[in-house]
ZAMARGU-4260 file (C-alpha; in steps of 0.2 Angstrom, whole numbers, plus 5000, padded with zeros to 4 digits):
<rodrens>
0) 4921/4867/4907 | 4917/4876/4890 | 4901/4888/4887 | 4891/4872/4876 | 4893/4861/4891
5) 4886/4876/4906 | 4872/4879/4896 | 4866/4862/4898 | 4871/4860/4916 | 4853/4862/4927
10) 4857/4854/4943 | 4869/4857/4958 | 4874/4840/4957 | 4880/4838/4938 | 4889/4858/4941
15) 4896/4848/4955 | 4901/4834/4944 | 4909/4844/4929 | 4916/4856/4941 | 4935/4858/4936
20) 4946/4873/4944 | 4960/4882/4932 | 4975/4882/4946 | 4985/4893/4934 | 4971/4905/4934
25) 4970/4904/4951 | 4988/4906/4954 | 4987/4922/4944 | 4973/4931/4954 | 4984/4926/4969
30) 4997/4936/4967 | 4984/4951/4965 | 4975/4947/4982 | 4984/4935/4989 | 4981/4914/4989
35) 4971/4916/5005 | 4957/4927/4996 | 4955/4916/4982 | 4941/4903/4984 | 4941/4889/4975
40) 4932/4875/4985 | 4915/4872/4975 | 4905/4874/4989 | 4910/4891/4994 | 4909/4896/4976
45) 4893/4888/4977 | 4886/4900/4989 | 4889/4913/4977 | 4879/4906/4963 | 4866/4915/4966
50) 4859/4932/4974 | 4840/4932/4983 | 4832/4931/4967 | 4817/4921/4971 | 4817/4910/4954
55) 4836/4904/4957 | 4830/4900/4975 | 4816/4889/4968 | 4828/4880/4957 | 4840/4879/4972
60) 4826/4871/4983 | 4824/4857/4970 | 4840/4855/4969 | 4843/4864/4952 | 4854/4879/4948
65) 4846/4894/4940 | 4866/4902/4932 | 4883/4895/4933 | 4894/4892/4949 | 4908/4906/4948
70) 4923/4901/4943 | 4931/4907/4954 | 4927/4921/4969 | 4939/4934/4975 | 4942/4944/4987
75) 4951/4960/4985 | 4956/4971/4997 | 4955/4987/4990 | 4954/4998/4973 | 4970/4996/4968
80) 4968/4975/4970 | 4953/4980/4961 | 4959/4988/4945 | 4971/4975/4943 | 4960/4960/4943
85) 4950/4969/4929 | 4965/4974/4921 | 4972/4955/4922 | 4954/4949/4915 | 4954/4961/4902
90) 4970/4954/4895 | 4965/4936/4895 | 4947/4939/4891 | 4938/4933/4908 | 4922/4941/4910
95) 4920/4946/4930 | 4904/4949/4942 | 4905/4963/4956 | 4896/4956/4970 | 4891/4967/4986
100) 4880/4955/4999 | 4870/4946/4987 | 4854/4955/4993 | 4849/4959/4975 | 4831/4950/4971
105) 4834/4952/4950 | 4848/4941/4946 | 4859/4955/4944 | 4875/4945/4951 | 4872/4926/4947
110) 4885/4921/4933 | 4882/4914/4915 | 4895/4903/4911 | 4916/4906/4915 | 4914/4922/4925
115) 4925/4926/4940 | 4917/4935/4955 | 4923/4949/4965 | 4916/4949/4982 | 4920/4967/4988
120) 4916/4966/5002 | 4934/4970/5013 | 4932/4987/5005 | 4922/4993/5019 | 4930/5008/5027
125) 4920/5025/5031 | 4935/5037/5021 | 4929/5053/5029 | 4914/5063/5036 | 4910/5079/5031
130) 4900/5087/5043 | 4903/5106/5036 | 4899/5099/5019 | 4886/5087/5024 | 4894/5070/5015
135) 4901/5055/5020 | 4913/5044/5009 | 4913/5027/5011 | 4921/5011/5002 | 4909/5001/4991
140) 4908/4985/5001 | 4903/4995/5016 | 4888/4987/5024 | 4873/4999/5025 | 4867/4996/5044
145) 4885/4999/5049 | 4887/5017/5042 | 4870/5022/5049 | 4875/5016/5065 | 4894/5024/5063
150) 4883/5039/5056 | 4870/5041/5072 | 4883/5041/5081 | 4889/5059/5075 | 4871/5064/5073
155) 4868/5061/5056 | 4859/5050/5043 | 4861/5046/5027 | 4842/5045/5025 | 4841/5031/5013
160) 4834/5015/5024 | 4829/5000/5014 | 4823/4986/5022 | 4838/4975/5016 | 4848/4989/5027
165) 4857/4974/5037 | 4862/4963/5021 | 4867/4976/5007 | 4881/4986/5004 | 4884/5006/4999
170) 4889/5000/4983 | 4874/4989/4979 | 4863/5002/4981 | 4870/5014/4970 | 4874/5001/4958
175) 4855/4995/4958 | 4848/5012/4960 | 4839/5007/4976 | 4827/5016/4986 | 4824/5015/5004
180) 4810/5019/5015 | 4812/5038/5017 | 4812/5041/5001 | 4797/5051/5001 | 4810/5064/5011
185) 4824/5061/5006 | 4823/5053/4990 | 4831/5037/4981 | 4849/5034/4980 | 4851/5045/4966
190) 4847/5060/4974 | 4856/5054/4987 | 4875/5050/4979 | 4886/5066/4973 | 4900/5056/4968
195) 4910/5040/4966 | 4924/5031/4959 | 4925/5016/4950 | 4936/5005/4939 | 4932/5003/4919
200) 4932/4987/4910 | 4948/4990/4904 | 4955/4992/4921 | 4957/5011/4921 | 4952/5022/4936
205) 4937/5036/4934 | 4931/5046/4947 | 4916/5059/4949 | 4923/5073/4960 | 4908/5075/4975
210) 4901/5092/4971 | 4886/5101/4975 | 4880/5103/4954 | 4890/5106/4939 | 4888/5108/4919
215) 4897/5103/4911 | 4888/5088/4898 | 4879/5075/4902 | 4881/5066/4918 | 4894/5052/4922
220) 4887/5050/4937 | 4872/5045/4929 | 4880/5032/4918 | 4888/5023/4935 | 4873/5023/4945
225) 4860/5010/4940 | 4873/5003/4930 | 4874/4985/4940 | 4892/4984/4937 | 4889/4982/4916
230) 4900/4999/4913 | 4912/4998/4928 | 4915/4993/4946 | 4911/5005/4958 | 4924/5005/4973
235) 4919/5020/4982 | 4905/5033/4985 | 4899/5050/4993 | 4884/5051/4999 | 4873/5065/5006
240) 4872/5066/5026 | 4856/5075/5035 | 4857/5080/5053 | 4847/5066/5061 | 4828/5074/5065
245) 4823/5081/5080 | 4806/5074/5082 | 4796/5060/5072 | 4777/5060/5074 | 4768/5045/5067
250) 4747/5046/5060 | 4739/5030/5057 | 4722/5033/5048 | 4707/5023/5039 | 4701/5029/5024
255) 4684/5020/5015 | 4693/5016/5000 | 4711/5015/4991 | 4706/5031/4977 | 4702/5040/4996
260) 4719/5035/5003 | 4729/5039/4987 | 4722/5056/4984 | 4728/5060/5002 | 4745/5055/4996
265) 4744/5064/4980 | 4737/5079/4989 | 4751/5080/5004 | 4766/5077/4990 | 4759/5091/4979
270) 4757/5101/4993 | 4772/5100/4996 | 4774/5091/5012 | 4790/5078/5012 | 4783/5064/5025
275) 4797/5052/5031 | 4787/5038/5029 | 4772/5036/5017 | 4763/5019/5016 | 4744/5014/5010
280) 4739/4997/5010 | 4725/4986/4999 | 4711/4978/5006 | 4721/4962/5008 | 4737/4970/5017
285) 4724/4981/5028 | 4716/4967/5034 | 4733/4957/5039 | 4737/4975/5049 | 4722/4980/5056
290) 4711/4965/5063 | 4702/4969/5078 | 4703/4988/5076 | 4688/4998/5077 | 4691/5010/5064
295) 4694/4998/5052 | 4676/4992/5052 | 4669/5005/5042 | 4686/5011/5034 | 4697/4996/5027
300) 4709/5004/5020 | 4724/5007/5031 | 4737/5020/5027 | 4753/5025/5039 | 4763/5041/5038
305) 4777/5049/5050 | 4784/5068/5048 | 4800/5073/5056 | 4812/5088/5060 | 4810/5102/5071
310) 4794/5103/5084 | 4788/5119/5072 | 4791/5108/5056 | 4782/5093/5061 | 4766/5102/5070
315) 4764/5111/5054 | 4767/5097/5041 | 4756/5084/5052 | 4742/5095/5056 | 4741/5100/5035
320) 4742/5080/5032 | 4728/5077/5045 | 4718/5091/5037 | 4720/5083/5018 | 4715/5065/5023
325) 4699/5072/5032 | 4694/5080/5014 | 4697/5062/5009 | 4685/5057/5025 | 4701/5049/5031
330) 4700/5046/5051 | 4715/5043/5064 | 4717/5028/5070 | 4727/5018/5085 | 4747/5019/5080
335) 4748/5002/5084 | 4749/4997/5064 | 4765/5009/5062 | 4772/5004/5078 | 4774/4985/5074
340) 4779/4990/5054 | 4793/5002/5065 | 4799/4987/5077 | 4800/4975/5061 | 4804/4989/5045
345) 4821/4979/5041 | 4815/4960/5042 | 4813/4950/5027 | 4797/4938/5026 | 4801/4930/5009
350) 4814/4918/5017 | 4802/4911/5029 | 4788/4907/5017 | 4804/4900/5005 | 4806/4889/5019
355) 4788/4883/5020 | 4788/4877/5002 | 4780/4891/4995 | 4783/4902/4979 | 4785/4919/4988
360) 4791/4934/4975 | 4790/4953/4978 | 4786/4965/4961 | 4790/4985/4963 | 4783/4996/4947
365) 4783/5014/4946 | 4765/5024/4940 | 4759/5042/4939 | 4744/5045/4949 | 4732/5046/4935
370) 4737/5028/4930 | 4737/5020/4947 | 4718/5015/4948 | 4720/5006/4931 | 4736/4998/4934
375) 4732/4992/4952 | 4715/4983/4946 | 4721/4974/4932 | 4735/4967/4938 | 4725/4960/4952
380) 4711/4953/4940 | 4726/4945/4929 | 4738/4938/4942 | 4723/4929/4950 | 4717/4921/4936
385) 4736/4911/4935 | 4729/4900/4949 | 4716/4899/4961 | 4724/4897/4978 | 4739/4913/4971
390) 4740/4925/4988 | 4741/4946/4981 | 4742/4960/4990 | 4750/4978/4986 | 4757/4994/4994
395) 4763/5011/4991 | 4776/5015/5003 | 4786/5026/4990 | 4775/5041/4984 | 4780/5056/4975
400) 4770/5072/4967 | 4770/5064/4950 | 4766/5046/4956 | 4772/5032/4968 | 4780/5013/4968
405) 4766/4999/4969 | 4775/4985/4977 | 4766/4970/4977 | 4767/4952/4986 | 4763/4936/4975
410) 4764/4919/4981 | 4760/4902/4975 | 4756/4888/4986 | 4769/4874/4989 | 4769/4862/4974
415) 4783/4854/4963 | 4795/4866/4954 | 4790/4861/4937 | 4772/4864/4940 | 4776/4882/4950
420) 4789/4889/4939 | 4780/4892/4923 | 4767/4900/4934 | 4778/4911/4943 | 4787/4916/4924
425) 4768/4919/4921 | 4764/4932/4934 | 4781/4940/4928 | 4776/4945/4910 | 4755/4950/4917
430) 4765/4962/4929 | 4779/4968/4917 | 4766/4970/4903 | 4752/4978/4912 | 4765/4990/4919
435) 4771/4996/4901 | 4754/4994/4896 | 4748/5008/4909 | 4762/5019/4905 | 4772/5014/4920
440) 4791/5009/4923 | 4794/4992/4926 | 4804/4993/4942 | 4806/5007/4955 | 4820/5001/4967
445) 4826/4983/4964 | 4836/4985/4947 | 4835/4976/4931 | 4846/4963/4934 | 4846/4949/4924
450) 4826/4945/4926 | 4819/4959/4919 | 4829/4958/4906 | 4817/4953/4892 | 4808/4969/4898
455) 4820/4981/4892 | 4818/4984/4877 | 4799/4991/4878 | 4805/5000/4893 | 4820/5008/4887
460) 4815/5010/4868 | 4829/5017/4857 | 4839/5021/4873 | 4846/5002/4876 | 4854/5004/4860
465) 4861/5018/4867 | 4866/5008/4881 | 4874/4993/4872 | 4884/5006/4860 | 4890/5013/4876
470) 4894/4995/4883 | 4902/4990/4867 | 4912/5006/4866 | 4918/5005/4887 | 4918/4984/4885
475) 4922/4977/4867 | 4925/4960/4874 | 4908/4962/4885 | 4918/4956/4902 | 4911/4965/4915
480) 4893/4957/4921 | 4886/4952/4904 | 4870/4949/4898 | 4862/4961/4914 | 4850/4976/4910
485) 4845/4966/4895 | 4860/4970/4886 | 4870/4957/4873 | 4874/4942/4884 | 4892/4932/4880
490) 4890/4919/4867 | 4885/4902/4876 | 4878/4912/4893 | 4866/4901/4901 | 4847/4905/4897
495) 4839/4903/4914 | 4822/4904/4910 | 4825/4891/4898 | 4809/4879/4900 | 4802/4889/4912
500) 4793/4906/4901 | 4775/4900/4905 | 4761/4903/4895 | 4763/4919/4884 | 4779/4921/4891
505) 4795/4925/4883 | 4789/4940/4874 | 4794/4953/4886 | 4809/4962/4876 | 4798/4962/4856
</rodrens>
């Protein structure tokens, strides 16, 4: 099937009808990974045609397909096979997409026409744990929960605990510049990764050795962390590890207003406290979690915190935090909301809403403390004008001395996809445009993938030209995950938004 045909295929039925497998190509890759590790069956490849991008889920639910079915799916066993795949693809002009567990929500693993997808989950070994150096080296396909379980058995943790930990891979964390629920203490993944190995677009291997610090020019590590497979395929990662804390103490607080809760979090972080958990909920999300709890009748805003470490450290941090909270009229409340969150911290609720026919999505952005109040109010007002029955709620669960991540849930009621998808696009347009207008960043930890491409020019400015120049130098054939991060797509690539841009949308990259 040629690229011009792919761009017109809009349904799964049409994709099935037009599907053709290149048996010669399958045999050639079979020589590298073994014939059993080359997936050719249509339905098996269709399962790889999207990640968890809600837009793609909505299309699939209506019998549509957002991108394209991968040409083939390959399952290499080690880094040498990954390099051989890339060399063969480079020699034959075949685009390649790396795939972890498909837990991304921005379409970073979606094929746009003619790509071979490389499923990296067989690269799942713990290479070494280095207690003296406080590091662990793992292959890229290692499942996050399995890694934490292995470290826990030795009294260690990476401190990187995303909600998706049970369905995501270490390589995906690094490639998407992810963030975990304890980021206020341990940092995001870019603060935790200290070394890696990757395969470049021409098949050469590159290594950033794990050392404490270096001063040898611009950071190659930072070029690959967050690169989402456009500059190379990450095959091995070395992460910092920490001793499991001896004690954890949770605090639930009721605040009279959002500014009071934000002020408390800001003062805590600027006082050099490092809570393991900080979560502040707006009125909507607070009400969902505090029904029948007396402290919230007069102070309706819920905040939850957890401090960890030795007894003296926990005592000092928690007492200081409570004093700061009191200065903002915060009052301690029962631990029930924290305990419920802790029991369900790795549950993804989106699937429940999708199964019921709703159009549910989450959008996370970053802003400085000075901008957060106006940003939140502007977004809350604007998105509620998109549809009268829209659900909108927000919380702040990654906080820093400078600012915080604002994590928003938007949900449209059941309706036909042709009506809902332009509204969904409009919601994204509103949130991303207002974030940029208030000086924020369009993404905190989900990455850019495919869906945030239209806003990358405004987010990075001339920086996007720098990334494109690096891409052109490393990958002149535009073969590694083309069209992602706002970079140039290949000729004939499918535009997944065509026909679903919404009112005023489609100009985010101007």
